[in-house]
N, C-alpha and C positions, 0 to 999 in steps of 0.2 A: 535383364534390363536393370542395371544397378544405378547408384548415385541418386536415388530418390526421384528418378525421372517420372514416375507415375504421377507425382504431384503436380506436374505441369499441364496435365489434362484437367482443365478447370470445370468442365460441365459434364453432366451425365452422358450427353451425346458424344462428347470427345472421348470419354472413357470407353463407351460402347464401341466406337469406331476403332480405337486402339486395340481392344481385346478381339474384336471381330477380325481385324487385319492379322494379328498374331495367330489366331485360330486358323485362318485361311492358309497361312504360309507354313504351318507345322504339318509334318507328315502324320499319318495315323499313329496315335499314342505318343506323339511328340511331347517334349518337356519344355515348359516355360517357367523360368525362375526370375523373380523380381523382388525388390525391396522398396519400402516407402517408410517415411517417418511415422512413428506411433503417435496418435493424437492425445498426448498426455496433457493433464491440466497445466503442468509447468510449461509445456510447449505452446499451448493455446492462450494462456493468460499472461503473456508477457506485457510489460508496461506499454501504455499508449503514449507515454511521454518520452521525450528524448533522454537516452541513458548512455553514459560512457561505456564502451565495450573494451577497447584496447588501443595500444599505440604501436607504431612500427616506424622504421626509418627507410627512406628511399635511397637509391644509390648515391645521390648528391649529398646525403647526410641530413637532409631535412626530415624533421619529425612530423608524422601524420597521426592525428588523433581520430579514432573511429567511434561514432555514436550510432545507436540504432533506435528505431521507433517501430512498433508493431501494432497491428490492428486485426482482430479476428472477427469475421462476419459469421455469426451463428447460423444464419439461414442458408448462405451459400457454402458454408464450410471452407471458406477461403481466408488464409492468413496473408496479409500484406506486410512485407518487411521493407522498411526504408533504411538504407545505410548512408550515413553522412561521413565524409572524410574531410577533415579540416587540417590545413597546414598554415604556416605564416603567409604563404603565397596565394593559396586558393582554397576553394571549397567545392566538393563534388557530391552529388546525390545519385544513388542507384536505388531501384525498386524492383521487387520481385513478388509475385503472387503464387501461393502454393495451396493446393486443395488437400484437405485431410479427409481420409476415409477411415471409418471405425471398423474393427475386426468383423463384426457380424454383417455389416453392410458389404464388406469386401468379399466375404464368403458367398453371400447371395449373388453378388455381381458376377463373380467368377463362375459359379454354377449356371447362371442364366446365360452366360456367354459361351458355354460349351466346354468348361474345364472342370476337372476333378482335382481337388486339393489333395496332394500326396503327403506333403509335410508343410507345417507352418511353424515359424519361430518368432521370438521376441527380440532377437538380435542375430548378428552374423556368427556368434559363438554357439548357436543352436539352443539357446535358453527358451523355455516355454513362454508363450505370450502371457503377460501379467500386467497389472497396473503400473509396474515399474519398468516396462519395456521401453526401449528407445526406438525400435524398428518393428515393422511387420514384414517378415520374410516369407514368401510363398514359393513353393515348388509345386507346379500344377502340371497335369497331364491332359492332353486333348482327349475329349471323349470321342470314341470311335463310332 
């Protein structure tokens, strides 16, 4: 399960249901691999004010400027990202919410849902998890 999909499970119950379902569908000693963003200070403490991100051109040649606004809820561990796209013709807004899980919390969650962590990394290049990690990568085995 790649692409930081785990972050779309916003509640403890949703995470439990996901992991229970994966566990149920794996054969004995089956392997489950997934990645999610590392909850770094830089990631969580993004500005809560509108900030310019980048620009691009659409096929008609019109320039679109992209701005972002971010808010992190410490209690729910949920980051809300708003993306604003502005051109001369129109403005659009999209929003996404992502749940962040810290490494020790993830280890306990996986163990309680019937998995043994075989390997864990801080990015897809197999670096160890550190304060500078960009990802949490887990290779887990179903406990038999």
